[in-house]
Backbone as a printed PyTorch tensor [residue, N CA C, xyz], in Angstrom:
tensor([[[  2.6840,   7.8830,   9.1910],
         [  3.0050,   6.9740,   8.1120],
         [  2.2720,   5.6510,   8.2860]],

        [[  2.2000,   5.1450,   9.5300],
         [  1.5230,   3.8790,   9.7670],
         [  0.0810,   3.9580,   9.2980]],

        [[ -0.6440,   5.0120,   9.6670],
         [ -2.0380,   5.1380,   9.2470],
         [ -2.1540,   5.2670,   7.7420]],

        [[ -1.2220,   5.9590,   7.0970],
         [ -1.2640,   6.0910,   5.6480],
         [ -1.1140,   4.7300,   4.9840]],

        [[ -0.2000,   3.9100,   5.5160],
         [ -0.0140,   2.5810,   4.9590],
         [ -1.2640,   1.7380,   5.1520]],

        [[ -1.8700,   1.8500,   6.3130],
         [ -3.0870,   1.0860,   6.5810],
         [ -4.2070,   1.5520,   5.6690]],

        [[ -4.3500,   2.8650,   5.5040],
         [ -5.3910,   3.3740,   4.6050],
         [ -5.1670,   2.8900,   3.1860]],

        [[ -3.9200,   2.9080,   2.7610],
         [ -3.6300,   2.4250,   1.4150],
         [ -3.9680,   0.9470,   1.3100]],

        [[ -3.6030,   0.1880,   2.3200],
         [ -3.8810,  -1.2400,   2.2970],
         [ -5.3760,  -1.5220,   2.3490]],

        [[ -6.1060,  -0.6870,   3.0440],
         [ -7.5530,  -0.8710,   3.1030],
         [ -8.1630,  -0.9040,   1.7120]],

        [[ -7.5750,  -0.1160,   0.8420],
         [ -8.1050,  -0.0930,  -0.5130],
         [ -9.4630,   0.5590,  -0.6060]],

        [[ -9.7720,   1.4660,   0.3080],
         [-11.0940,   2.0620,   0.3310],
         [-11.1240,   3.3970,  -0.3800]],

        [[-10.1730,   3.5860,  -1.2710],
         [-10.1400,   4.8590,  -1.9700],
         [-10.2510,   4.6290,  -3.4590]],

        [[-10.5370,   5.6840,  -4.1490],
         [-10.5820,   5.5570,  -5.6010],
         [ -9.1690,   5.3350,  -6.1130]],

        [[ -9.0880,   4.6880,  -7.2360],
         [ -7.8000,   4.4510,  -7.8740],
         [ -7.7370,   5.3470,  -9.0990]],

        [[ -6.6190,   6.0120,  -9.2490],
         [ -6.4640,   6.8430, -10.4430],
         [ -6.2460,   5.9550, -11.6460]],

        [[ -7.0200,   6.1750, -12.6540],
         [ -6.7990,   5.4620, -13.9050],
         [ -5.6130,   6.1120, -14.5990]],

        [[ -5.1300,   5.5010, -15.6610],
         [ -4.0450,   6.1020, -16.4180],
         [ -4.4970,   7.4840, -16.8580]],

        [[ -3.6420,   8.4490, -16.6730],
         [ -4.0260,   9.8310, -16.9420],
         [ -4.7060,  10.4160, -15.7250]],

        [[ -5.7320,  11.2210, -15.9240],
         [ -6.3550,  11.8930, -14.7960],
         [ -7.7520,  11.3770, -14.4710]],

        [[ -8.2410,  10.3990, -15.2150],
         [ -9.5800,   9.8770, -14.9250],
         [ -9.5740,   9.1320, -13.6030]],

        [[-10.6710,   9.2060, -12.8650],
         [-10.7750,   8.5220, -11.5790],
         [-11.7800,   7.3920, -11.6760]],

        [[-11.4860,   6.3510, -10.9110],
         [-12.4580,   5.2780, -10.7620],
         [-13.3810,   5.6610,  -9.6220]],

        [[-14.5570,   5.0700,  -9.5970],
         [-15.4190,   5.2540,  -8.4430],
         [-14.7620,   4.5830,  -7.2490]],

        [[-14.9320,   5.1340,  -6.0620],
         [-14.3790,   4.4560,  -4.8850],
         [-15.1670,   3.1860,  -4.6030]],

        [[-14.5540,   2.3060,  -3.8270],
         [-15.2740,   1.1090,  -3.3990],
         [-16.5180,   1.5340,  -2.6310]],

        [[-17.5700,   0.7500,  -2.7330],
         [-18.8340,   1.0460,  -2.0570],
         [-18.7620,   0.5010,  -0.6260]],

        [[-18.3110,   1.3460,   0.2920],
         [-18.0910,   0.9420,   1.6790],
         [-18.7700,   1.8960,   2.6520]],

        [[-19.0460,   1.3850,   3.8210],
         [-19.6040,   2.2330,   4.8770],
         [-18.5090,   3.1290,   5.4300]],

        [[-18.8980,   4.3350,   5.8100],
         [-17.9590,   5.2690,   6.4250],
         [-17.9060,   5.0000,   7.9210]],

        [[-16.7960,   5.3710,   8.5230],
         [-16.6520,   5.2250,   9.9650],
         [-15.3670,   4.5120,  10.3310]],

        [[-15.3790,   3.8750,  11.4880],
         [-14.1940,   3.2120,  12.0300],
         [-14.0390,   1.8230,  11.4120]],

        [[-12.8490,   1.5770,  10.8700],
         [-12.5090,   0.2980,  10.2580],
         [-11.3250,  -0.3150,  10.9880]],

        [[-11.3290,  -1.6290,  11.0870],
         [-10.1970,  -2.3520,  11.6650],
         [ -9.5460,  -3.1750,  10.5570]],

        [[ -8.2540,  -2.9970,  10.4060],
         [ -7.5120,  -3.6710,   9.3550],
         [ -6.4570,  -4.5750,   9.9630]],

        [[ -6.3900,  -5.7950,   9.4730],
         [ -5.3080,  -6.7050,   9.8280],
         [ -4.4650,  -6.9000,   8.5820]],

        [[ -3.1830,  -6.5850,   8.7160],
         [ -2.2500,  -6.5720,   7.6010],
         [ -1.0960,  -7.5100,   7.9270]],

        [[ -0.8310,  -8.4670,   7.0570],
         [  0.2980,  -9.3700,   7.2370],
         [  1.2880,  -9.1000,   6.1180]],

        [[  2.5280,  -8.7780,   6.4910],
         [  3.5340,  -8.4430,   5.4860],
         [  4.7240,  -9.3800,   5.5900]],

        [[  5.3090,  -9.6590,   4.4350],
         [  6.5370, -10.4460,   4.3890],
         [  7.4760,  -9.7870,   3.3940]],

        [[  8.7620,  -9.9190,   3.6870],
         [  9.7970,  -9.2670,   2.9010],
         [ 10.7970, -10.3150,   2.4370]],

        [[ 11.2970, -10.1440,   1.2280],
         [ 12.3920, -10.9860,   0.7720],
         [ 13.4080, -10.1110,   0.0580]],

        [[ 14.6560, -10.4520,   0.2280],
         [ 15.7210,  -9.7020,  -0.4260],
         [ 15.9860,  -8.3700,   0.2420]],

        [[ 16.7530,  -7.5670,  -0.4290],
         [ 17.1440,  -6.2530,   0.0620],
         [ 16.3440,  -5.2110,  -0.6880]],

        [[ 15.5750,  -4.3960,   0.0170],
         [ 14.6770,  -3.4470,  -0.6300],
         [ 15.3630,  -2.1540,  -1.0590]],

        [[ 16.5840,  -1.9310,  -0.5940],
         [ 17.3150,  -0.7160,  -0.9470],
         [ 18.1360,  -1.0070,  -2.2030]],

        [[ 18.0370,  -0.1680,  -3.2160],
         [ 18.7990,  -0.3910,  -4.4490],
         [ 20.3060,  -0.4270,  -4.1930]],

        [[ 21.0240,  -1.2380,  -4.9920],
         [ 22.4760,  -1.3700,  -4.8480],
         [ 23.1800,  -0.0190,  -4.9050]],

        [[ 22.7710,   0.8410,  -5.8210],
         [ 23.4270,   2.1460,  -5.9640],
         [ 23.3210,   2.9570,  -4.6710]],

        [[ 22.1660,   2.8760,  -4.0180],
         [ 21.9860,   3.6050,  -2.7580],
         [ 22.8140,   2.9630,  -1.6450]],

        [[ 22.8750,   1.6350,  -1.6170],
         [ 23.7000,   0.9440,  -0.6210],
         [ 25.1630,   1.3380,  -0.7470]],

        [[ 25.6460,   1.4290,  -1.9860],
         [ 27.0570,   1.7440,  -2.2180],
         [ 27.4220,   3.1570,  -1.7660]],

        [[ 26.4430,   4.0430,  -1.6930],
         [ 26.6930,   5.4150,  -1.2400],
         [ 26.7890,   5.5170,   0.2740]],

        [[ 26.3240,   4.4810,   0.9910],
         [ 26.3300,   4.5100,   2.4570],
         [ 27.7150,   4.1900,   2.9950]],

        [[ 28.0590,   4.7710,   4.1510],
         [ 29.3030,   4.3560,   4.8230],
         [ 29.2040,   2.8620,   5.1430]],

        [[ 30.3020,   2.1270,   5.0940],
         [ 30.2750,   0.6760,   5.3070],
         [ 29.5490,   0.2460,   6.5890]],

        [[ 29.7390,   0.9640,   7.6800],
         [ 29.0770,   0.5850,   8.9380],
         [ 27.5610,   0.7240,   8.8360]],

        [[ 27.0940,   1.8010,   8.2200],
         [ 25.6640,   2.0070,   8.0520],
         [ 25.0720,   0.9420,   7.1230]],

        [[ 25.7820,   0.6360,   6.0490],
         [ 25.3260,  -0.3750,   5.1000],
         [ 25.1970,  -1.7360,   5.7970]],

        [[ 26.1930,  -2.1070,   6.6070],
         [ 26.1580,  -3.3920,   7.3100],
         [ 25.0140,  -3.4400,   8.3170]],

        [[ 24.7660,  -2.3320,   9.0340],
         [ 23.6420,  -2.3000,   9.9850],
         [ 22.3170,  -2.5050,   9.2640]],

        [[ 22.1490,  -1.8330,   8.1200],
         [ 20.9240,  -1.9670,   7.3420],
         [ 20.7570,  -3.3910,   6.8200]],

        [[ 21.8230,  -3.9620,   6.2820],
         [ 21.7540,  -5.3280,   5.7710],
         [ 21.4560,  -6.3200,   6.8900]],

        [[ 22.0520,  -6.1210,   8.0510],
         [ 21.7960,  -7.0080,   9.1960],
         [ 20.3350,  -6.8840,   9.6430]],

        [[ 19.7990,  -5.6610,   9.6490],
         [ 18.4020,  -5.4580,  10.0450],
         [ 17.4630,  -6.1410,   9.0500]],

        [[ 17.7700,  -6.0780,   7.7750],
         [ 16.9410,  -6.7320,   6.7620],
         [ 17.0070,  -8.2560,   6.9040]],

        [[ 18.1990,  -8.7950,   7.1580],
         [ 18.3260, -10.2500,   7.3590],
         [ 17.5260, -10.6880,   8.5720]],

        [[ 17.5970,  -9.9040,   9.6500],
         [ 16.8560, -10.2300,  10.8720],
         [ 15.3530, -10.1920,  10.6020]],

        [[ 14.8930,  -9.1700,   9.9080],
         [ 13.4670,  -9.0140,   9.5940],
         [ 12.9550, -10.2110,   8.8040]],

        [[ 13.7270, -10.6460,   7.8250],
         [ 13.3130, -11.7860,   7.0180],
         [ 13.3140, -13.0810,   7.8230]],

        [[ 14.2980, -13.2470,   8.7010],
         [ 14.3850, -14.4540,   9.5190],
         [ 13.1980, -14.5630,  10.4780]],

        [[ 12.6520, -13.4340,  10.8900],
         [ 11.5130, -13.4240,  11.8110],
         [ 10.2180, -13.8560,  11.1240]],

        [[ 10.1810, -13.8570,   9.8080],
         [  8.9900, -14.2750,   9.0750],
         [  7.9590, -13.1670,   8.9590]],

        [[  6.7730, -13.5270,   8.4830],
         [  5.7200, -12.5250,   8.2710],
         [  5.3450, -11.7960,   9.5560]],

        [[  5.0300, -10.5330,   9.4280],
         [  4.5920,  -9.6840,  10.5540],
         [  3.1310,  -9.3370,  10.3520]],

        [[  2.3740,  -9.3620,  11.4510],
         [  0.9570,  -9.0100,  11.3890],
         [  0.7130,  -7.7920,  12.2630]],

        [[ -0.0290,  -6.8530,  11.7200],
         [ -0.3780,  -5.6080,  12.4030],
         [ -1.8890,  -5.4220,  12.2970]],

        [[ -2.5110,  -5.0730,  13.4000],
         [ -3.9310,  -4.7310,  13.3790],
         [ -4.0550,  -3.2980,  13.8630]],

        [[ -4.8100,  -2.5000,  13.1380],
         [ -4.9540,  -1.0840,  13.4660],
         [ -6.3730,  -0.6430,  13.1190]],

        [[ -6.7990,   0.4040,  13.7660],
         [ -8.1150,   0.9920,  13.4730],
         [ -7.9210,   2.3830,  12.8940]],

        [[ -8.7140,   2.6780,  11.8780],
         [ -8.6050,   3.9440,  11.1690],
         [ -9.9910,   4.4490,  10.8120]],

        [[-10.1830,   5.7570,  10.9040],
         [-11.4450,   6.3680,  10.5120],
         [-11.4450,   6.6010,   9.0040]],

        [[-12.4450,   6.0560,   8.3340],
         [-12.5660,   6.2120,   6.8870],
         [-13.7040,   7.1870,   6.6100]],

        [[-13.3410,   8.3140,   5.9970],
         [-14.3110,   9.3470,   5.6480],
         [-14.5140,   9.3490,   4.1310]],

        [[-15.4860,  10.1150,   3.6580],
         [-15.6960,  10.2420,   2.2120],
         [-14.4530,  10.8330,   1.5610]],

        [[-13.7890,  11.7560,   2.2320],
         [-12.5730,  12.3690,   1.6970],
         [-11.4760,  11.3170,   1.5400]],

        [[-11.3290,  10.4400,   2.5180],
         [-10.3330,   9.3730,   2.4370],
         [-10.6590,   8.4490,   1.2810]],

        [[-11.9110,   8.0990,   1.1150],
         [-12.3100,   7.2320,   0.0130],
         [-11.9290,   7.8270,  -1.3320]],

        [[-11.9560,   9.1280,  -1.4250],
         [-11.7110,   9.7930,  -2.6970],
         [-10.2730,  10.0970,  -3.0220]],

        [[ -9.3270,   9.8180,  -2.0910],
         [ -7.9610,  10.2560,  -2.4000],
         [ -6.8300,   9.3410,  -1.9700]],

        [[ -7.0900,   8.2050,  -1.4010],
         [ -5.9950,   7.3940,  -0.8640],
         [ -5.0230,   6.8910,  -1.9210]],

        [[ -5.4430,   6.7430,  -3.1730],
         [ -4.5360,   6.2570,  -4.2000],
         [ -4.0080,   7.3570,  -5.1030]],

        [[ -4.2090,   8.5930,  -4.7160],
         [ -3.6640,   9.6860,  -5.5040],
         [ -2.1560,   9.7400,  -5.3210]],

        [[ -1.4920,  10.2870,  -6.2970],
         [ -0.0480,  10.4780,  -6.2110],
         [  0.2560,  11.4280,  -5.0630]],

        [[  1.3380,  11.1320,  -4.3360],
         [  1.7650,  12.0130,  -3.2520],
         [  2.1610,  13.3760,  -3.8160]],

        [[  2.8510,  13.3640,  -4.9370],
         [  3.2250,  14.5990,  -5.6350],
         [  3.5090,  14.2320,  -7.0850]],

        [[  3.5150,  15.2240,  -7.9370],
         [  3.7380,  14.9630,  -9.3580],
         [  5.1020,  14.3340,  -9.5820]],

        [[  6.1220,  14.7800,  -8.8570],
         [  7.4690,  14.2410,  -9.0280],
         [  7.6390,  12.8550,  -8.4370]],

        [[  6.7420,  12.4430,  -7.5470],
         [  6.8850,  11.1600,  -6.8660],
         [  6.8190,   9.9860,  -7.8380]],

        [[  6.1310,  10.1290,  -8.9410],
         [  5.9950,   9.0380,  -9.9020],
         [  6.3640,   9.4900, -11.3120]],

        [[  7.3600,  10.3430, -11.4120],
         [  7.6830,  10.9010, -12.7240],
         [  8.1400,   9.8420, -13.7170]],

        [[  8.7370,   8.7450, -13.2600],
         [  9.1800,   7.6780, -14.1500],
         [  8.2730,   6.4570, -14.0620]],

        [[  7.0190,   6.6640, -13.6770],
         [  6.1010,   5.5490, -13.4590],
         [  4.9080,   5.6050, -14.4040]],

        [[  4.3760,   4.4280, -14.6910],
         [  3.1690,   4.3270, -15.4940],
         [  2.1180,   3.6020, -14.6540]],

        [[  0.9660,   4.2520, -14.4620],
         [ -0.1640,   3.6540, -13.7420],
         [ -1.1030,   3.0030, -14.7450]],

        [[ -1.5270,   1.7930, -14.4140],
         [ -2.4870,   1.0990, -15.2590],
         [ -3.5940,   0.5550, -14.3790]],

        [[ -4.8070,   0.9860, -14.6240],
         [ -5.9540,   0.4630, -13.8920],
         [ -6.4520,  -0.7660, -14.6350]],

        [[ -6.4820,  -1.8950, -13.9390],
         [ -6.9310,  -3.1560, -14.5270],
         [ -8.4190,  -3.3750, -14.3100]],

        [[ -8.8880,  -3.0670, -13.0990],
         [-10.2980,  -3.1900, -12.7370],
         [-10.6320,  -1.9800, -11.8830]],

        [[-11.7770,  -1.3670, -12.1460],
         [-12.1720,  -0.1860, -11.3730],
         [-13.6880,  -0.1690, -11.2180]],

        [[-14.1800,  -1.0070, -10.3180],
         [-15.6090,  -1.0110, -10.0410],
         [-15.8180,  -0.6630,  -8.5760]],

        [[-17.0660,  -0.5230,  -8.1770],
         [-17.3520,  -0.2060,  -6.7800],
         [-17.1920,  -1.4310,  -5.8820]],

        [[-16.9340,  -2.6140,  -6.4820],
         [-16.7380,  -3.8370,  -5.7070],
         [-15.3020,  -4.3570,  -5.7730]],

        [[-14.5650,  -3.9830,  -6.8200],
         [-13.2170,  -4.5250,  -6.9860],
         [-12.3460,  -3.5130,  -7.7000]],

        [[-11.1050,  -3.3930,  -7.2280],
         [-10.1840,  -2.4680,  -7.8740],
         [ -8.7960,  -3.0790,  -7.9120]],

        [[ -8.1490,  -2.9280,  -9.0580],
         [ -6.7960,  -3.4180,  -9.2440],
         [ -6.0200,  -2.3910, -10.0480]],

        [[ -4.7980,  -2.1410,  -9.6100],
         [ -3.9470,  -1.1770, -10.2960],
         [ -2.5130,  -1.6830, -10.2520]],

        [[ -1.7580,  -1.3890, -11.3010],
         [ -0.3200,  -1.6330, -11.2840],
         [  0.3760,  -0.3050, -11.5320]],

        [[  1.5110,  -0.1570, -10.9080],
         [  2.3490,   1.0180, -11.1060],
         [  3.7430,   0.4950, -11.4180]],

        [[  4.2110,   0.7120, -12.6390],
         [  5.5300,   0.2580, -13.0710],
         [  6.4390,   1.4690, -13.1610]],

        [[  7.5080,   1.4400, -12.3890],
         [  8.4280,   2.5770, -12.3340],
         [  9.7830,   2.1910, -12.9210]],

        [[ 10.3090,   3.0510, -13.7820],
         [ 11.6400,   2.8780, -14.3480],
         [ 12.5630,   3.8630, -13.6250]],

        [[ 13.6500,   4.2050, -14.2170],
         [ 14.5110,   5.2250, -13.6390],
         [ 15.5070,   4.6560, -12.6410]],

        [[ 15.9160,   5.4970, -11.7140],
         [ 16.9780,   5.1550, -10.7600],
         [ 16.5980,   4.0150,  -9.8150]],

        [[ 15.3280,   3.9240,  -9.4280],
         [ 14.8640,   2.8780,  -8.5100],
         [ 13.6850,   2.1250,  -9.1220]],

        [[ 13.9270,   1.2890, -10.1410],
         [ 12.8090,   0.6060, -10.7960],
         [ 12.0930,  -0.3590,  -9.8560]],

        [[ 10.7750,  -0.3860,  -9.9600],
         [  9.9660,  -1.3050,  -9.1710],
         [  8.5770,  -1.3920,  -9.7930]],

        [[  7.8770,  -2.4360,  -9.4020],
         [  6.4940,  -2.6240,  -9.8190],
         [  5.6550,  -2.7870,  -8.5670]],

        [[  4.5210,  -2.0820,  -8.5160],
         [  3.5820,  -2.1960,  -7.4040],
         [  2.2490,  -2.6870,  -7.9490]],

        [[  1.7010,  -3.6780,  -7.2950],
         [  0.3920,  -4.2070,  -7.6750],
         [ -0.5370,  -4.0980,  -6.4710]],

        [[ -1.6960,  -3.4870,  -6.6710],
         [ -2.7170,  -3.3330,  -5.6220],
         [ -3.9670,  -4.0650,  -6.0710]],

        [[ -4.4670,  -4.9420,  -5.2220],
         [ -5.7160,  -5.6510,  -5.5120],
         [ -6.5860,  -5.5920,  -4.2690]],

        [[ -7.8340,  -5.1740,  -4.4460],
         [ -8.7460,  -5.1470,  -3.3150],
         [-10.1610,  -5.4210,  -3.7700]],

        [[-10.9100,  -6.0460,  -2.8860],
         [-12.2820,  -6.4000,  -3.2030],
         [-13.1580,  -6.1370,  -1.9880]],

        [[-14.2490,  -5.4340,  -2.2300],
         [-15.2520,  -5.2280,  -1.1830],
         [-16.1510,  -6.4570,  -1.2160]],

        [[-16.0030,  -7.3280,  -0.2330],
         [-16.8380,  -8.5240,  -0.1950],
         [-18.2440,  -8.1870,   0.2980]],

        [[-18.3690,  -7.0280,   0.9300],
         [-19.6510,  -6.4370,   1.3110],
         [-19.3610,  -4.9660,   1.5910]],

        [[-20.3640,  -4.2010,   1.9890],
         [-20.1110,  -2.7820,   2.3280],
         [-19.3400,  -2.6610,   3.6330]],

        [[-19.1930,  -3.7710,   4.3510],
         [-18.5320,  -3.7500,   5.6590],
         [-17.2860,  -4.6290,   5.7060]],

        [[-16.7930,  -5.0550,   4.5660],
         [-15.6450,  -5.9590,   4.5500],
         [-14.8420,  -5.7900,   3.2650]],

        [[-13.5220,  -5.7120,   3.4190],
         [-12.6100,  -5.5650,   2.2910],
         [-11.4610,  -6.5410,   2.4920]],

        [[-10.9730,  -7.1000,   1.3900],
         [ -9.7700,  -7.9260,   1.4520],
         [ -8.9320,  -7.6340,   0.2250]],

        [[ -7.6510,  -7.9550,   0.3120],
         [ -6.8050,  -7.7350,  -0.8390],
         [ -5.3470,  -7.9380,  -0.5220]],

        [[ -4.5050,  -7.4830,  -1.4540],
         [ -3.0720,  -7.5580,  -1.2340],
         [ -2.3540,  -6.4840,  -2.0330]],

        [[ -1.1370,  -6.2480,  -1.5950],
         [ -0.2470,  -5.2870,  -2.2260],
         [  1.0830,  -6.0020,  -2.3920]],

        [[  1.6810,  -5.8710,  -3.5610],
         [  2.9920,  -6.4700,  -3.7820],
         [  3.8880,  -5.4380,  -4.4350]],

        [[  5.0700,  -5.2600,  -3.8620],
         [  6.0640,  -4.3460,  -4.3980],
         [  7.3020,  -5.1770,  -4.7290]],

        [[  7.7420,  -5.1100,  -5.9850],
         [  8.8950,  -5.8840,  -6.4300],
         [  9.9230,  -4.9160,  -7.0110]],

        [[ 11.1560,  -5.0130,  -6.5050],
         [ 12.2570,  -4.2250,  -7.0440],
         [ 13.3440,  -5.1910,  -7.4970]],

        [[ 14.4180,  -4.6630,  -8.0060],
         [ 15.5000,  -5.5080,  -8.5010],
         [ 16.1000,  -6.3730,  -7.3990]],

        [[ 16.1040,  -5.8830,  -6.1780],
         [ 16.7850,  -6.5800,  -5.0840],
         [ 15.8660,  -7.3070,  -4.1160]],

        [[ 14.5620,  -7.1080,  -4.1990],
         [ 13.6960,  -7.7480,  -3.2200],
         [ 12.2410,  -7.4200,  -3.4450]],

        [[ 11.4160,  -7.8990,  -2.5120],
         [  9.9800,  -7.6610,  -2.6190],
         [  9.3330,  -7.6010,  -1.2440]],

        [[  8.1730,  -6.9790,  -1.2150],
         [  7.3310,  -6.9240,  -0.0240],
         [  5.9370,  -7.3330,  -0.4810]],

        [[  5.3150,  -8.2200,   0.2810],
         [  3.9440,  -8.6230,   0.0130],
         [  3.1240,  -8.3480,   1.2550]],

        [[  1.9690,  -7.6900,   1.0880],
         [  1.0680,  -7.4060,   2.1980],
         [ -0.3150,  -7.9350,   1.8490]],

        [[ -0.8070,  -8.8340,   2.6760],
         [ -2.1800,  -9.3190,   2.5420],
         [ -2.9860,  -8.6470,   3.6380]],

        [[ -4.2010,  -8.2260,   3.3250],
         [ -4.9810,  -7.5220,   4.3280],
         [ -6.4470,  -7.9020,   4.2790]],

        [[ -7.0770,  -7.7250,   5.4080],
         [ -8.5270,  -7.8540,   5.5260],
         [ -8.9700,  -6.7340,   6.4420]],

        [[-10.0370,  -6.0520,   6.0740],
         [-10.5380,  -4.9410,   6.8790],
         [-12.0330,  -5.1250,   7.0930]],

        [[-12.4740,  -4.7150,   8.2570],
         [-13.9020,  -4.8110,   8.5610],
         [-14.3640,  -3.5050,   9.1890]],

        [[-15.5820,  -3.1250,   8.8510],
         [-16.2070,  -1.9460,   9.4220],
         [-16.5740,  -2.2550,  10.8600]],

        [[-16.3190,  -1.2980,  11.7710],
         [-16.5940,  -1.5040,  13.1890],
         [-17.8370,  -0.7250,  13.6040]],

        [[-17.8340,   0.5790,  13.3120],
         [-18.9270,   1.4450,  13.7070],
         [-18.8880,   2.7330,  12.8910]],

        [[-20.0100,   3.4370,  12.8290],
         [-20.0310,   4.6940,  12.0890],
         [-19.3860,   5.8340,  12.8820]],

        [[-19.2310,   5.6640,  14.1730],
         [-18.6360,   6.7000,  15.0130],
         [-17.1100,   6.5140,  15.0710]],

        [[-16.4020,   7.5910,  14.7650],
         [-14.9420,   7.5690,  14.8540],
         [-14.5030,   8.2740,  16.1340]],

        [[-13.4280,   7.7870,  16.7590],
         [-12.9190,   8.4760,  17.9400],
         [-12.4920,   9.8940,  17.5900]],

        [[-12.6090,  10.7950,  18.5390],
         [-12.1540,  12.1790,  18.3060],
         [-10.6580,  12.1750,  18.0190]],

        [[-10.2730,  12.9970,  17.0640],
         [ -8.8710,  13.1030,  16.6880],
         [ -8.5090,  12.2430,  15.4950]],

        [[ -9.3710,  11.3400,  15.0630],
         [ -9.0950,  10.5200,  13.8740],
         [ -9.5630,  11.2170,  12.6320]]])
């Protein structure tokens, strides 16, 4: 999951336009990339309806963990990931057809240098996701991701740089 989040944050994949059309992927070098991601959270990210279904002790533990996380302030993570042509072509694809059944994807910008997409979801867990990324060169990407729900939000700012064309075995 950690690598998937980093790959998504890298923004080095094509973005699905509304419907089935694809944007071109960002024009980036393949190989090992290092991403620094800073995330901050506000509010409670679990919907009220889901919280109410939890046993009181579990709900209190979750709420206490969220309060602690917010009190600690922004978190920064640096990770390295191998970016292949296959990764470039699929990182923003839907996980499954049912995963976004109540969502509308809108591509705002889809060039080989800049990509922006919003995903607005209705239904049981309404939220809006905004992805913005820009290839400042073939070896550098920056951007942010923001997820807003009724009870809270998460913001992730990231910068990624190409390290080398050789990826470690197993990546």
